[in-house]
C-alpha positions as CSV (number, residue, x, y, z in Angstrom):
1,M,0.1,0.1,-0.1
2,N,1.5,3.5,-1.3
3,H,0.7,6.4,1.1
4,T,1.0,9.8,-0.4
5,T,1.1,12.9,2.1
6,I,-0.6,16.1,0.9
7,E,2.0,19.4,1.5
8,K,0.9,21.9,1.7
9,A,2.0,24.7,-0.4
10,P,5.2,26.5,-0.8
11,G,4.3,30.1,2.1
12,V,2.0,28.7,3.6
13,S,2.4,29.2,7.2
14,D,1.8,26.9,10.3
15,D,0.2,29.3,11.7
16,S,-4.1,29.8,12.6
17,E,-3.3,33.3,12.1
18,G,-5.8,33.7,9.3
19,L,-8.5,31.8,10.4
20,T,-9.0,35.1,13.0
21,T,-11.9,37.7,12.9
22,D,-11.2,41.2,12.7
23,T,-13.4,43.4,14.5
24,T,-11.4,46.8,15.1
25,N,-13.3,49.8,14.1
26,D,-10.6,51.7,11.8
27,L,-13.5,54.2,11.1
28,N,-11.9,57.7,11.4
29,F,-15.5,59.2,14.2
30,A,-17.1,57.4,16.2
31,T,-20.0,55.2,14.3
32,G,-22.7,57.3,16.1
33,K,-21.0,60.5,15.4
34,R,-19.7,60.7,11.8
35,P,-21.2,63.3,9.1
36,G,-23.5,62.6,7.2
37,K,-24.7,59.4,9.5
38,E,-27.1,62.2,11.6
39,A,-28.2,63.7,8.3
40,A,-28.9,60.6,7.2
41,T,-31.3,59.2,9.8
42,L,-33.3,62.5,9.7
43,I,-34.4,62.1,6.1
44,A,-35.5,59.4,6.2
45,M,-37.6,59.4,9.9
46,L,-38.6,62.9,7.8
47,A,-39.6,60.3,4.3
48,L,-41.0,58.0,6.5
49,A,-43.5,60.4,8.0
50,G,-44.4,61.3,4.5
51,H,-42.2,64.4,3.6
52,A,-39.3,64.5,0.7
53,V,-36.4,65.9,1.6
54,H,-34.1,67.4,-1.1
55,Q,-30.1,68.5,-0.2
56,S,-29.3,71.4,-1.8
57,T,-26.1,72.3,-3.4
58,C,-25.5,75.7,-1.1
59,G,-25.2,73.0,2.0
60,G,-29.4,73.7,2.9
61,Y,-32.8,71.1,2.8
62,L,-35.5,71.7,0.7
63,I,-38.8,69.6,2.5
64,S,-41.9,69.0,0.7
65,K,-45.1,67.7,1.5
66,Y,-48.2,68.6,-0.5
67,G,-46.9,70.7,-2.1
68,Y,-45.8,73.0,0.0
69,T,-42.3,73.1,0.7
70,H,-40.3,74.4,3.3
71,H,-37.0,75.5,3.1
72,A,-33.9,74.5,5.9
73,P,-30.4,76.4,5.4
74,D,-28.8,74.1,7.4
75,F,-28.8,70.9,9.6
76,A,-30.0,72.4,13.1
77,A,-32.8,74.1,10.8
78,L,-33.5,70.8,9.6
79,Q,-33.7,69.5,13.5
80,A,-35.8,72.3,14.4
81,F,-38.2,71.8,11.8
82,A,-38.9,67.5,12.3
83,L,-39.0,68.6,15.9
84,K,-42.4,71.3,15.2
85,L,-43.7,68.9,12.9
86,G,-43.5,65.7,16.0
87,V,-40.9,64.0,13.6
88,T,-38.2,63.7,16.5
89,Q,-38.8,64.4,19.8
């Protein structure tokens, strides 16, 4: 009976370093404080309430529903408007 051994490919080591899962977060911002995430969340909440939100090229927001529109010049104004509508608390 002839036994053949299967050898590893050249360059493969016996340690199992490649089998670990790396779960470190290498982002420059904490997950909850990424620029844009807060705005995207608020826009999604307004959309769920039936409002269409469009981001303008000048940095403001245009919110519309039922043919009425509101311009928010910045994110703070968008937050205030969402609070006034009862979308956020």
